[in-house]
One Martini backbone bead per residue (centre of mass of N, CA, C, O) as a GRO file, in nm:
protein
  345
    1MET     BB    1  17.098   1.598  -8.602
    2PRO     BB    2  16.992   1.674  -8.312
    3ASP     BB    3  17.102   1.824  -8.013
    4LEU     BB    4  17.023   1.690  -7.680
    5SER     BB    5  17.207   1.821  -7.505
    6THR     BB    6  17.283   1.895  -7.151
    7ASN     BB    7  17.301   2.096  -6.855
    8TYR     BB    8  17.351   1.949  -6.516
    9LEU     BB    9  17.511   2.018  -6.236
   10GLY     BB   10  17.776   2.024  -6.433
   11MET     BB   11  17.653   1.815  -6.637
   12LYS     BB   12  17.672   1.627  -6.926
   13LEU     BB   13  17.392   1.536  -7.114
   14ARG     BB   14  17.245   1.367  -7.369
   15THR     BB   15  16.967   1.439  -7.232
   16PRO     BB   16  16.664   1.566  -7.067
   17LEU     BB   17  16.619   1.263  -6.971
   18VAL     BB   18  16.499   1.180  -6.645
   19ALA     BB   19  16.496   0.969  -6.373
   20SER     BB   20  16.307   0.963  -6.114
   21ALA     BB   21  16.208   0.896  -5.815
   22SER     BB   22  16.167   0.536  -5.782
   23PRO     BB   23  16.114   0.191  -5.801
   24LEU     BB   24  16.288   0.157  -6.069
   25SER     BB   25  16.570   0.201  -5.879
   26SER     BB   26  16.573  -0.062  -5.669
   27THR     BB   27  16.732  -0.204  -5.903
   28ILE     BB   28  16.976  -0.297  -6.118
   29ASP     BB   29  16.796  -0.385  -6.350
   30GLY     BB   30  16.636  -0.119  -6.358
   31ILE     BB   31  16.879   0.065  -6.419
   32ARG     BB   32  16.962  -0.068  -6.684
   33ALA     BB   33  16.692  -0.024  -6.828
   34LEU     BB   34  16.704   0.285  -6.824
   35GLU     BB   35  16.962   0.313  -6.986
   36ASP     BB   36  16.870   0.151  -7.239
   37ALA     BB   37  16.620   0.357  -7.291
   38GLY     BB   38  16.781   0.666  -7.238
   39THR     BB   39  16.863   0.772  -6.986
   40SER     BB   40  17.086   1.029  -6.855
   41ALA     BB   41  16.964   0.990  -6.558
   42ILE     BB   42  16.948   0.901  -6.195
   43VAL     BB   43  16.710   0.905  -5.940
   44LEU     BB   44  16.689   0.768  -5.664
   45TYR     BB   45  16.534   0.642  -5.438
   46SER     BB   46  16.421   0.729  -5.136
   47LEU     BB   47  16.556   0.845  -4.830
   48PHE     BB   48  16.441   0.850  -4.508
   49GLU     BB   49  16.478   0.994  -4.207
   50GLU     BB   50  16.326   0.769  -4.050
   51GLN     BB   51  16.531   0.547  -4.122
   52LEU     BB   52  16.768   0.664  -3.964
   53ARG     BB   53  16.632   0.659  -3.688
   54LEU     BB   54  16.558   0.358  -3.674
   55GLU     BB   55  16.840   0.247  -3.699
   56GLY     BB   56  16.958   0.380  -3.446
   57ALA     BB   57  16.755   0.264  -3.240
   58GLU     BB   58  16.792  -0.036  -3.300
   59LEU     BB   59  17.099  -0.054  -3.257
   60ASP     BB   60  17.108   0.057  -2.972
   61TYR     BB   61  16.933  -0.158  -2.843
   62ARG     BB   62  17.103  -0.416  -2.928
   63LEU     BB   63  17.378  -0.320  -2.801
   64SER     BB   64  17.255  -0.260  -2.494
   65ALA     BB   65  17.121  -0.514  -2.438
   66GLY     BB   66  17.236  -0.643  -2.121
   67THR     BB   67  17.504  -0.476  -2.037
   68GLU     BB   68  17.436  -0.456  -1.723
   69SER     BB   69  17.537  -0.751  -1.653
   70PHE     BB   70  17.787  -0.758  -1.869
   71ALA     BB   71  18.064  -0.622  -2.001
   72GLU     BB   72  18.105  -0.904  -2.195
   73ALA     BB   73  17.816  -0.918  -2.363
   74VAL     BB   74  17.842  -1.056  -2.670
   75THR     BB   75  17.563  -1.214  -2.702
   76TYR     BB   76  17.407  -0.925  -2.769
   77PHE     BB   77  17.472  -0.910  -3.042
   78PRO     BB   78  17.336  -0.850  -3.334
   79ASP     BB   79  17.126  -1.136  -3.499
   80SER     BB   80  16.877  -1.044  -3.629
   81PRO     BB   81  16.685  -1.093  -3.920
   82HIS     BB   82  16.517  -0.808  -3.866
   83LEU     BB   83  16.780  -0.645  -3.904
   84LYS     BB   84  16.762  -0.355  -4.100
   85PHE     BB   85  16.993  -0.165  -4.311
   86GLY     BB   86  16.881   0.058  -4.510
   87PRO     BB   87  17.111   0.272  -4.545
   88GLU     BB   88  17.333   0.066  -4.613
   89GLU     BB   89  17.192  -0.043  -4.864
   90TYR     BB   90  17.190   0.224  -5.016
   91LEU     BB   91  17.497   0.250  -5.049
   92LYS     BB   92  17.533  -0.017  -5.202
   93HIS     BB   93  17.350   0.066  -5.437
   94ILE     BB   94  17.524   0.291  -5.544
   95GLN     BB   95  17.774   0.124  -5.604
   96ALA     BB   96  17.633  -0.074  -5.800
   97ALA     BB   97  17.529   0.139  -6.001
   98LYS     BB   98  17.807   0.257  -6.083
   99ALA     BB   99  17.908  -0.028  -6.193
  100ALA     BB  100  17.661  -0.075  -6.412
  101VAL     BB  101  17.679   0.229  -6.513
  102ASP     BB  102  17.743   0.549  -6.701
  103ILE     BB  103  17.548   0.717  -6.562
  104PRO     BB  104  17.426   0.928  -6.357
  105ILE     BB  105  17.401   0.922  -5.989
  106LEU     BB  106  17.138   1.009  -5.765
  107GLY     BB  107  17.066   1.090  -5.461
  108SER     BB  108  16.787   1.060  -5.213
  109LEU     BB  109  16.656   1.294  -4.976
  110ASN     BB  110  16.400   1.261  -4.713
  111GLY     BB  111  16.324   1.548  -4.509
  112THR     BB  112  16.325   1.801  -4.212
  113THR     BB  113  16.619   1.810  -4.087
  114VAL     BB  114  16.940   1.885  -4.042
  115GLY     BB  115  17.046   1.624  -3.884
  116GLY     BB  116  16.920   1.416  -4.109
  117TRP     BB  117  17.153   1.485  -4.349
  118THR     BB  118  17.466   1.536  -4.339
  119HIS     BB  119  17.596   1.263  -4.280
  120PHE     BB  120  17.459   1.102  -4.518
  121ALA     BB  121  17.561   1.279  -4.746
  122GLN     BB  122  17.853   1.185  -4.715
  123ASP     BB  123  17.800   0.887  -4.770
  124ILE     BB  124  17.694   0.925  -5.056
  125GLU     BB  125  17.952   1.043  -5.168
  126GLN     BB  126  18.140   0.797  -5.091
  127ALA     BB  127  17.967   0.592  -5.272
  128GLY     BB  128  17.956   0.777  -5.569
  129ALA     BB  129  17.779   0.998  -5.613
  130ASP     BB  130  17.701   1.274  -5.835
  131GLY     BB  131  17.452   1.346  -5.643
  132ILE     BB  132  17.192   1.545  -5.471
  133GLU     BB  133  16.847   1.507  -5.372
  134CYS     BB  134  16.653   1.732  -5.183
  135ASN     BB  135  16.356   1.639  -5.016
  136ILE     BB  136  16.165   1.885  -4.874
  137TYR     BB  137  15.936   1.756  -4.631
  138ARG     BB  138  15.687   1.993  -4.515
  139ILE     BB  139  15.413   2.024  -4.294
  140ALA     BB  140  15.277   2.317  -4.182
  141CYS     BB  141  15.088   2.279  -3.853
  142ASP     BB  142  15.222   2.494  -3.663
  143SER     BB  143  15.101   2.796  -3.538
  144SER     BB  144  15.378   2.883  -3.378
  145VAL     BB  145  15.505   2.883  -3.662
  146SER     BB  146  15.649   3.071  -3.877
  147SER     BB  147  15.708   3.130  -4.204
  148ALA     BB  148  16.000   3.225  -4.165
  149GLN     BB  149  16.096   2.966  -4.018
  150VAL     BB  150  16.033   2.764  -4.234
  151GLU     BB  151  16.220   2.889  -4.447
  152GLN     BB  152  16.481   2.873  -4.279
  153ASP     BB  153  16.492   2.568  -4.255
  154TYR     BB  154  16.545   2.519  -4.551
  155ILE     BB  155  16.806   2.681  -4.575
  156ASP     BB  156  16.966   2.522  -4.358
  157VAL     BB  157  16.973   2.255  -4.507
  158VAL     BB  158  17.129   2.346  -4.754
  159LYS     BB  159  17.381   2.455  -4.611
  160ALA     BB  160  17.458   2.191  -4.466
  161VAL     BB  161  17.494   2.009  -4.714
  162LYS     BB  162  17.697   2.188  -4.870
  163SER     BB  163  17.915   2.175  -4.631
  164ALA     BB  164  17.943   1.842  -4.648
  165VAL     BB  165  17.976   1.862  -4.967
  166LYS     BB  166  18.095   1.850  -5.323
  167ILE     BB  167  17.860   1.769  -5.454
  168PRO     BB  168  17.584   1.817  -5.603
  169VAL     BB  169  17.283   2.018  -5.511
  170ALA     BB  170  16.947   1.946  -5.506
  171VAL     BB  171  16.615   2.100  -5.477
  172LYS     BB  172  16.309   1.974  -5.372
  173LEU     BB  173  16.007   2.147  -5.412
  174SER     BB  174  15.761   2.338  -5.298
  175PRO     BB  175  15.494   2.569  -5.394
  176PHE     BB  176  15.423   2.663  -5.075
  177PHE     BB  177  15.486   2.984  -5.111
  178THR     BB  178  15.446   3.312  -5.093
  179ASN     BB  179  15.750   3.353  -5.237
  180MET     BB  180  15.904   3.180  -5.475
  181ALA     BB  181  16.119   3.372  -5.588
  182ARG     BB  182  16.265   3.427  -5.321
  183MET     BB  183  16.334   3.137  -5.247
  184ALA     BB  184  16.505   3.076  -5.494
  185GLU     BB  185  16.720   3.292  -5.428
  186GLN     BB  186  16.801   3.173  -5.151
  187PHE     BB  187  16.899   2.902  -5.255
  188ASP     BB  188  17.111   3.019  -5.436
  189ARG     BB  189  17.276   3.158  -5.203
  190ALA     BB  190  17.309   2.877  -5.040
  191GLY     BB  191  17.419   2.679  -5.303
  192ALA     BB  192  17.236   2.567  -5.497
  193ASP     BB  193  17.260   2.380  -5.802
  194GLY     BB  194  16.947   2.300  -5.781
  195LEU     BB  195  16.599   2.297  -5.905
  196THR     BB  196  16.308   2.106  -5.820
  197LEU     BB  197  15.996   2.124  -6.011
  198PHE     BB  198  15.786   1.949  -5.810
  199ASN     BB  199  15.666   1.836  -5.536
  200ARG     BB  200  15.437   1.590  -5.390
  201PHE     BB  201  15.214   1.577  -5.162
  202TYR     BB  202  15.089   1.389  -4.935
  203GLN     BB  203  14.744   1.254  -4.972
  204PRO     BB  204  14.512   1.140  -4.794
  205ASP     BB  205  14.264   0.903  -4.716
  206LEU     BB  206  13.927   0.773  -4.661
  207ASN     BB  207  13.806   0.487  -4.507
  208LEU     BB  208  13.468   0.395  -4.487
  209GLU     BB  209  13.496   0.103  -4.367
  210THR     BB  210  13.732   0.164  -4.130
  211LEU     BB  211  13.788   0.457  -4.043
  212GLU     BB  212  14.065   0.536  -4.202
  213ILE     BB  213  14.367   0.652  -4.269
  214ALA     BB  214  14.487   0.639  -4.605
  215PRO     BB  215  14.691   0.563  -4.839
  216ASN     BB  216  14.741   0.776  -5.154
  217VAL     BB  217  14.888   0.707  -5.455
  218LEU     BB  218  14.922   0.925  -5.733
  219LEU     BB  219  14.951   0.965  -6.046
  220SER     BB  220  15.022   1.175  -6.277
  221THR     BB  221  14.917   1.436  -6.476
  222ALA     BB  222  14.940   1.667  -6.725
  223GLN     BB  223  14.841   1.912  -6.552
  224ALA     BB  224  15.095   1.922  -6.351
  225MET     BB  225  15.290   2.080  -6.556
  226ARG     BB  226  15.202   2.383  -6.519
  227LEU     BB  227  15.359   2.466  -6.265
  228PRO     BB  228  15.656   2.432  -6.357
  229LEU     BB  229  15.622   2.604  -6.610
  230THR     BB  230  15.571   2.871  -6.471
  231TRP     BB  231  15.833   2.885  -6.279
  232ILE     BB  232  16.052   2.839  -6.486
  233GLY     BB  233  15.974   3.082  -6.663
  234ILE     BB  234  16.042   3.290  -6.431
  235LEU     BB  235  16.343   3.184  -6.334
  236PHE     BB  236  16.476   3.216  -6.585
  237GLY     BB  237  16.775   3.404  -6.545
  238ARG     BB  238  16.748   3.451  -6.207
  239VAL     BB  239  16.916   3.189  -6.166
  240LYS     BB  240  17.193   2.971  -6.138
  241ALA     BB  241  17.045   2.732  -6.110
  242SER     BB  242  16.934   2.456  -6.198
  243LEU     BB  243  16.648   2.327  -6.395
  244ALA     BB  244  16.394   2.104  -6.283
  245ALA     BB  245  16.139   1.902  -6.406
  246THR     BB  246  15.834   1.786  -6.237
  247SER     BB  247  15.546   1.662  -6.319
  248GLY     BB  248  15.349   1.569  -6.595
  249ILE     BB  249  15.563   1.406  -6.772
  250HIS     BB  250  15.478   1.212  -7.075
  251GLY     BB  251  15.597   1.372  -7.329
  252ALA     BB  252  15.747   1.555  -7.575
  253LYS     BB  253  15.575   1.812  -7.542
  254ASP     BB  254  15.644   1.857  -7.247
  255VAL     BB  255  15.947   1.883  -7.285
  256LEU     BB  256  15.945   2.123  -7.482
  257LYS     BB  257  15.804   2.330  -7.303
  258LEU     BB  258  16.013   2.322  -7.066
  259ILE     BB  259  16.257   2.408  -7.229
  260MET     BB  260  16.141   2.680  -7.337
  261VAL     BB  261  16.119   2.798  -7.031
  262GLY     BB  262  16.418   2.656  -6.895
  263ALA     BB  263  16.481   2.368  -6.878
  264ASP     BB  264  16.735   2.127  -6.840
  265VAL     BB  265  16.536   1.910  -6.718
  266THR     BB  266  16.330   1.602  -6.721
  267GLU     BB  267  16.139   1.434  -6.485
  268MET     BB  268  16.045   1.086  -6.483
  269CYS     BB  269  15.763   0.852  -6.382
  270SER     BB  270  15.457   0.784  -6.431
  271THR     BB  271  15.489   0.701  -6.733
  272LEU     BB  272  15.682   0.459  -6.662
  273MET     BB  273  15.481   0.308  -6.480
  274ARG     BB  274  15.263   0.274  -6.705
  275ASN     BB  275  15.459   0.210  -6.987
  276GLY     BB  276  15.741   0.187  -6.929
  277VAL     BB  277  16.076   0.241  -7.003
  278GLY     BB  278  16.039   0.237  -7.322
  279HIS     BB  279  15.910   0.525  -7.345
  280LEU     BB  280  16.172   0.685  -7.380
  281ARG     BB  281  16.213   0.626  -7.682
  282ILE     BB  282  15.962   0.777  -7.780
  283VAL     BB  283  16.029   1.054  -7.668
  284GLU     BB  284  16.297   1.092  -7.818
  285ALA     BB  285  16.191   1.055  -8.108
  286ASP     BB  286  15.981   1.288  -8.094
  287LEU     BB  287  16.182   1.509  -8.030
  288ARG     BB  288  16.352   1.489  -8.285
  289HIS     BB  289  16.124   1.525  -8.493
  290TRP     BB  290  16.031   1.807  -8.408
  291MET     BB  291  16.303   1.952  -8.445
  292GLU     BB  292  16.335   1.892  -8.745
  293GLU     BB  293  16.064   2.020  -8.844
  294ASN     BB  294  16.151   2.307  -8.675
  295GLU     BB  295  16.462   2.375  -8.696
  296TYR     BB  296  16.629   2.244  -8.456
  297ASP     BB  297  16.962   2.185  -8.347
  298SER     BB  298  16.898   2.233  -8.027
  299VAL     BB  299  16.833   2.258  -7.700
  300GLN     BB  300  16.987   2.522  -7.648
  301GLN     BB  301  16.829   2.697  -7.854
  302MET     BB  302  16.536   2.665  -7.695
  303LYS     BB  303  16.624   2.750  -7.425
  304GLY     BB  304  16.414   3.000  -7.294
  305SER     BB  305  16.245   3.123  -7.544
  306MET     BB  306  15.958   3.117  -7.344
  307SER     BB  307  16.026   3.295  -7.131
  308GLN     BB  308  15.991   3.577  -6.954
  309LEU     BB  309  16.268   3.699  -7.051
  310ARG     BB  310  16.225   3.607  -7.385
  311GLY     BB  311  15.951   3.633  -7.448
  312PRO     BB  312  15.689   3.806  -7.613
  313ASP     BB  313  15.511   3.767  -7.318
  314PRO     BB  314  15.567   3.833  -6.993
  315SER     BB  315  15.258   3.832  -6.880
  316ALA     BB  316  15.187   3.521  -6.922
  317PHE     BB  317  15.285   3.449  -6.604
  318GLU     BB  318  15.060   3.641  -6.501
  319ARG     BB  319  14.772   3.814  -6.420
  320ALA     BB  320  14.706   3.935  -6.698
  321GLN     BB  321  14.655   3.659  -6.834
  322TYR     BB  322  14.429   3.569  -6.650
  323MET     BB  323  14.231   3.794  -6.726
  324ARG     BB  324  14.214   3.721  -7.028
  325ALA     BB  325  14.110   3.433  -6.990
  326VAL     BB  326  13.848   3.500  -6.843
  327ARG     BB  327  13.732   3.709  -7.057
  328SER     BB  328  13.720   3.489  -7.299
  329MET     BB  329  13.483   3.382  -7.187
  330ASP     BB  330  13.157   3.242  -7.231
  331TYR     BB  331  12.887   3.419  -7.092
  332VAL     BB  332  12.564   3.343  -6.944
  333GLN     BB  333  12.259   3.408  -6.829
  334MET     BB  334  12.047   3.258  -6.624
  335THR     BB  335  11.732   3.180  -6.604
  336GLY     BB  336  11.619   3.300  -6.292
  337LYS     BB  337  11.937   3.339  -6.218
  338GLN     BB  338  12.225   3.425  -6.010
  339ALA     BB  339  12.425   3.321  -6.264
  340TRP     BB  340  12.698   3.147  -6.423
  341LYS     BB  341  12.758   3.000  -6.750
  342LEU     BB  342  12.956   2.775  -6.902
  343MET     BB  343  13.001   2.729  -7.233
  344ALA     BB  344  13.026   2.504  -7.456
  345ASP     BB  345  13.158   2.435  -7.772
   0.00000   0.00000   0.00000
């Protein structure tokens, strides 16, 4: 039977199948179900920096309200049923999850500034998390801020979190950098233990009935897998950090492709939301079956075998392959028009 074990963030995992941050991990029953279905680790649902700010503002308001009247105004201590300590509940959830399952539990922080991360990263470590995934979500729309400063802000976040905790820190990245390879190397030097490629930026929609900008969260399709496949294939062997693939991973073939280009783990979300957590069992069974049929003894044996560093055609990840793909298309000139039409097979 093939050995599916893999190493990620310094941890040996039973398989490369990891449950990424999603509502599926918002309850202990959900976490148990993920473990029972075969996930080798779980990244908890994200805690947003805005939640930390709101908690601080709300608590400060309720603790200070009325205290200018009497120095001993203990009756003003917060007792509102609407005062919800989201971050505190998150820490309790980590503790409960660690007590409920045997697989690694990673906390997930989603923020934009250095100050919004470091203190709570320490709290997450103290709560018992095995690691932290920092989802650095920033849409740079201020034209007065240079691209160099945006990039430096990312690096500063990673350095700050790494200096605050001893547990492994993975960075969930956007693909929208001028030079992704250079950024990956800088994160590596900053001490990141892992790179998770890639997060998907929130893209709002417009409600034509109410003329309001409306939230619109779409589950990924298989096509989204191509971007992490490209960059993991390029980065494998060039950075020390572990490489995690996420987005567009729906079945065993997706997992196999990503391992072959160099992924240590594949984080799954959309397919589990669509098909239920039991889909993990199908993916694992299909993975084993393919490896047996193709005579692979282990995940380690195939890891990186089709990366740019080790693959038979290094140019396949770069512009040369793009040129070959375009030229291979069958074009004919349309009668009476200066245009090209791609003919279907």
